[in-house]
C-alpha positions in Angstrom: 99.7 133.7 108.2 98.4 136.3 105.5 94.7 137.3 104.4 94.2 139.7 101.7 90.7 141.6 102.6 88.4 141.5 98.9 85.2 141.8 100.1 83.6 144.9 101.9 83.2 143.9 105.8 81.2 145.5 108.2 81.3 146.1 111.9 79.8 147.1 114.5 81.8 150.3 116.2 81.4 148.7 119.5 83.4 145.4 118.2 85.3 148.3 116.8 86.5 150.2 120.0 87.1 146.4 121.7 89.0 145.1 118.9 90.9 148.4 118.1 92.4 147.7 121.8 93.2 144.3 121.5 95.0 145.5 118.5 96.9 148.6 120.3 98.5 145.3 123.3 99.8 144.0 120.1 97.3 141.9 118.2 97.5 140.6 115.1 99.0 143.5 112.2 95.9 141.7 109.9 93.7 142.4 113.2 95.0 146.3 112.2 94.4 145.9 108.6 91.1 144.7 109.1 90.2 147.4 111.3 91.3 150.1 109.2 89.5 149.1 105.5 86.0 147.9 107.6 83.2 150.1 107.2 82.3 150.9 110.6 77.9 150.5 111.4 75.9 150.9 114.0 75.3 147.9 115.8 71.6 148.6 115.3 72.3 149.2 111.2 74.5 146.2 110.6 72.7 143.8 108.2 71.6 141.0 110.0 73.3 138.5 107.8 76.5 139.1 108.6 79.2 137.9 110.7 79.8 139.8 113.9 81.7 139.1 117.1 80.0 136.5 118.6 77.3 135.8 115.6 76.9 132.1 115.1 78.0 131.4 111.2 77.1 128.5 108.9 80.2 127.7 105.5 80.2 125.1 103.3 84.6 124.8 102.3 85.1 125.2 99.0 87.3 122.4 98.4 86.0 119.2 100.6 81.9 120.7 100.6 81.8 120.4 104.2 79.8 122.2 106.2 79.8 123.5 109.7 79.0 126.1 112.0 81.5 128.1 114.1 81.4 131.1 115.7 84.1 134.4 116.2 84.3 134.7 119.4 87.0 136.8 121.3 90.4 134.8 122.7 89.7 133.8 126.0 86.9 132.2 124.7 87.7 130.3 121.7 87.4 126.2 122.2 88.4 125.1 117.9 87.0 121.5 119.1 84.3 123.8 119.9 83.7 125.9 117.0 84.5 129.0 118.7 87.3 130.0 117.4 89.2 133.4 118.2 88.5 136.5 116.0 92.8 136.1 115.8 92.6 133.3 114.5 93.4 133.0 110.6 89.6 131.7 110.0 88.3 134.2 112.5 90.0 137.7 111.0 88.5 135.9 107.5 85.3 135.7 109.1 84.6 139.0 110.4 82.8 141.3 108.8 81.6 138.8 105.8 78.5 139.1 104.5 76.5 135.8 103.2 77.2 135.1 100.3 80.4 135.8 100.5 84.1 134.2 100.4 86.6 133.9 103.0 89.9 132.8 102.0 92.8 132.3 105.0 95.5 131.5 105.2 97.0 128.7 108.1 100.8 129.5 109.8 102.0 126.1 107.9 101.1 127.9 104.7 97.9 126.0 103.3 95.8 127.8 102.1 91.6 127.9 102.4 88.5 128.9 101.5 84.7 128.7 102.3 81.4 130.6 101.1 79.6 132.0 104.5 76.3 130.4 104.0 73.9 131.7 106.3 74.7 133.3 110.1 71.7 132.1 112.1 72.1 133.4 115.3 73.7 137.4 115.3 73.4 139.6 118.8 73.2 142.5 117.1 70.2 141.1 115.4 68.7 139.4 118.8 68.9 143.1 120.2 72.5 142.0 122.2 74.0 145.5 120.8 76.7 145.6 124.2 77.7 141.9 123.4 
């Protein structure tokens, strides 16, 4: 699995603190790379159309044009069949911190390349006034 960070990512300070603990515990090296390269912002200042932890994001596969709604969540809450994708999964890592209009690119463990456009972020905890989720 590989991920290259091409687009600027915005992460909230709280998300970074929580995710750094996961990275320190041996989570994916791609997570550490993302944390090192992202721009950290105050939760009150993050744009409402940025994918933060527990945000709902509408994506469109660039190849199939299939649209789906996903939530980037912590591994313990992941239910891929229900659209709850772990931040440690290839798609979760690719989406976190992107803004609507950006393209997420990732590779599955079997080497298949994927790309999806971030169409919208219809729900973001910070935009709803929840700065602690």
